[in-house]
C-alpha atoms as a printed R data frame, in Angstrom:
    type eleno elety resid chain resno      x       y      z
1   ATOM     1    CA   UNK     A     1 13.662 -48.493 32.526
2   ATOM     2    CA   UNK     A     2 17.168 -46.617 31.597
3   ATOM     3    CA   UNK     A     3 17.473 -43.466 29.501
4   ATOM     4    CA   UNK     A     4 20.546 -42.413 27.709
5   ATOM     5    CA   UNK     A     5 20.718 -38.613 26.763
6   ATOM     6    CA   UNK     A     6 21.718 -37.672 22.907
7   ATOM     7    CA   UNK     A     7 24.783 -36.031 24.515
8   ATOM     8    CA   UNK     A     8 25.456 -39.507 25.910
9   ATOM     9    CA   UNK     A     9 24.421 -41.371 22.864
10  ATOM    10    CA   UNK     A    10 26.689 -39.183 20.788
11  ATOM    11    CA   UNK     A    11 29.677 -39.936 23.250
12  ATOM    12    CA   UNK     A    12 29.097 -43.609 23.127
13  ATOM    13    CA   UNK     A    13 28.678 -43.734 19.676
14  ATOM    14    CA   UNK     A    14 32.515 -41.731 19.039
15  ATOM    15    CA   UNK     A    15 34.119 -44.213 21.636
16  ATOM    16    CA   UNK     A    16 32.330 -47.296 19.765
17  ATOM    17    CA   UNK     A    17 33.799 -45.968 16.478
18  ATOM    18    CA   UNK     A    18 37.006 -45.303 17.796
19  ATOM    19    CA   UNK     A    19 37.377 -48.600 19.476
20  ATOM    20    CA   UNK     A    20 35.994 -50.409 16.339
21  ATOM    21    CA   UNK     A    21 33.141 -51.731 18.658
22  ATOM    22    CA   UNK     A    22 30.329 -50.288 16.789
23  ATOM    23    CA   UNK     A    23 28.292 -53.305 16.587
24  ATOM    24    CA   UNK     A    24 28.761 -54.256 20.235
25  ATOM    25    CA   UNK     A    25 26.116 -53.412 23.079
26  ATOM    26    CA   UNK     A    26 26.993 -51.377 25.866
27  ATOM    27    CA   UNK     A    27 27.173 -52.894 29.441
28  ATOM    28    CA   UNK     A    28 25.938 -50.772 32.431
29  ATOM    29    CA   UNK     A    29 26.497 -52.514 35.795
30  ATOM    30    CA   UNK     A    30 25.904 -51.301 39.349
31  ATOM    31    CA   UNK     A    31 27.078 -52.607 42.563
32  ATOM    32    CA   UNK     A    32 25.762 -51.013 46.273
33  ATOM    33    CA   UNK     A    33 28.567 -50.069 48.456
34  ATOM    34    CA   UNK     A    34 27.682 -49.180 51.774
35  ATOM    35    CA   UNK     A    35 29.891 -46.065 52.396
36  ATOM    36    CA   UNK     A    36 28.923 -44.030 49.016
37  ATOM    37    CA   UNK     A    37 25.665 -45.471 47.568
38  ATOM    38    CA   UNK     A    38 26.107 -47.176 44.158
39  ATOM    39    CA   UNK     A    39 29.028 -47.586 42.314
40  ATOM    40    CA   UNK     A    40 28.764 -47.660 38.536
41  ATOM    41    CA   UNK     A    41 30.521 -49.367 35.856
42  ATOM    42    CA   UNK     A    42 30.008 -49.549 31.581
43  ATOM    43    CA   UNK     A    43 31.899 -50.977 28.786
44  ATOM    44    CA   UNK     A    44 31.388 -52.391 25.354
45  ATOM    45    CA   UNK     A    45 30.516 -56.445 25.979
46  ATOM    46    CA   UNK     A    46 28.782 -59.378 24.324
47  ATOM    47    CA   UNK     A    47 25.285 -60.714 25.472
48  ATOM    48    CA   UNK     A    48 25.072 -62.904 27.700
49  ATOM    49    CA   UNK     A    49 22.214 -65.459 28.610
50  ATOM    50    CA   UNK     A    50 21.269 -63.840 31.681
51  ATOM    51    CA   UNK     A    51 21.272 -59.883 29.954
52  ATOM    52    CA   UNK     A    52 18.639 -57.925 29.912
53  ATOM    53    CA   UNK     A    53 18.454 -55.636 26.850
54  ATOM    54    CA   UNK     A    54 17.078 -52.463 25.923
55  ATOM    55    CA   UNK     A    55 17.467 -49.556 23.526
56  ATOM    56    CA   UNK     A    56 17.682 -45.951 24.455
57  ATOM    57    CA   UNK     A    57 18.565 -43.097 21.634
58  ATOM    58    CA   UNK     A    58 19.205 -46.112 19.387
59  ATOM    59    CA   UNK     A    59 21.971 -47.554 21.968
60  ATOM    60    CA   UNK     A    60 21.887 -51.378 22.746
61  ATOM    61    CA   UNK     A    61 22.213 -51.510 26.544
62  ATOM    62    CA   UNK     A    62 22.702 -54.999 28.214
63  ATOM    63    CA   UNK     A    63 22.402 -55.512 31.693
64  ATOM    64    CA   UNK     A    64 22.979 -58.211 33.865
65  ATOM    65    CA   UNK     A    65 19.480 -59.496 35.486
66  ATOM    66    CA   UNK     A    66 20.498 -58.897 38.920
67  ATOM    67    CA   UNK     A    67 21.902 -55.191 38.314
68  ATOM    68    CA   UNK     A    68 18.354 -54.231 36.740
69  ATOM    69    CA   UNK     A    69 16.807 -53.068 40.403
70  ATOM    70    CA   UNK     A    70 19.403 -50.976 41.099
71  ATOM    71    CA   UNK     A    71 19.637 -49.303 37.606
72  ATOM    72    CA   UNK     A    72 15.806 -49.043 36.836
73  ATOM    73    CA   UNK     A    73 14.937 -45.255 36.026
74  ATOM    74    CA   UNK     A    74 18.429 -43.967 36.005
75  ATOM    75    CA   UNK     A    75 19.245 -41.545 33.348
76  ATOM    76    CA   UNK     A    76 23.055 -41.614 31.630
77  ATOM    77    CA   UNK     A    77 24.327 -38.300 30.631
78  ATOM    78    CA   UNK     A    78 27.525 -36.640 29.395
79  ATOM    79    CA   UNK     A    79 28.369 -33.220 31.184
80  ATOM    80    CA   UNK     A    80 30.988 -30.665 31.350
81  ATOM    81    CA   UNK     A    81 32.188 -30.860 35.204
82  ATOM    82    CA   UNK     A    82 34.673 -28.150 34.362
83  ATOM    83    CA   UNK     A    83 35.851 -26.146 31.526
84  ATOM    84    CA   UNK     A    84 37.046 -29.049 29.435
85  ATOM    85    CA   UNK     A    85 36.458 -31.847 31.833
86  ATOM    86    CA   UNK     A    86 33.590 -33.918 30.214
87  ATOM    87    CA   UNK     A    87 32.237 -37.362 31.845
88  ATOM    88    CA   UNK     A    88 29.687 -39.607 31.926
89  ATOM    89    CA   UNK     A    89 26.934 -39.280 35.105
90  ATOM    90    CA   UNK     A    90 24.398 -41.644 36.450
91  ATOM    91    CA   UNK     A    91 21.416 -39.938 37.592
92  ATOM    92    CA   UNK     A    92 19.621 -42.730 39.587
93  ATOM    93    CA   UNK     A    93 16.657 -42.288 41.864
94  ATOM    94    CA   UNK     A    94 17.429 -45.686 43.851
95  ATOM    95    CA   UNK     A    95 21.194 -44.324 44.549
96  ATOM    96    CA   UNK     A    96 21.239 -43.103 48.383
97  ATOM    97    CA   UNK     A    97 23.622 -40.212 47.289
98  ATOM    98    CA   UNK     A    98 20.996 -39.142 44.555
99  ATOM    99    CA   UNK     A    99 18.638 -38.956 47.025
100 ATOM   100    CA   UNK     A   100 20.639 -37.073 49.840
101 ATOM   101    CA   UNK     A   101 21.891 -34.572 46.643
102 ATOM   102    CA   UNK     A   102 17.882 -33.916 45.980
103 ATOM   103    CA   UNK     A   103 16.842 -33.677 49.727
104 ATOM   104    CA   UNK     A   104 19.804 -30.959 50.400
105 ATOM   105    CA   UNK     A   105 18.632 -29.266 47.260
106 ATOM   106    CA   UNK     A   106 14.965 -28.874 48.335
107 ATOM   107    CA   UNK     A   107 15.836 -27.714 51.983
108 ATOM   108    CA   UNK     A   108 17.751 -24.794 50.203
């Protein structure tokens, strides 16, 4: 359902350790935005009664059940965008912005 890359998992573990949150699951959230596709959020949180729980790369992920359709098939990665600038990115086949980028690349 959701995949975390080894680099993203390493960074998540580092952030959890620095924040003394090693036992907290990582919450992923998604919201449709008419102008830009899907907006994402993430942070450490307690599991709620309507949360879906999955594990990827030994990271426990929780997602509100209503966000699952937007996040299905997503990969969370941690990449260097430019020298010294690292960021989490969501690679999501459900995101219209992702599909446009794929179509543009296919036509190049």
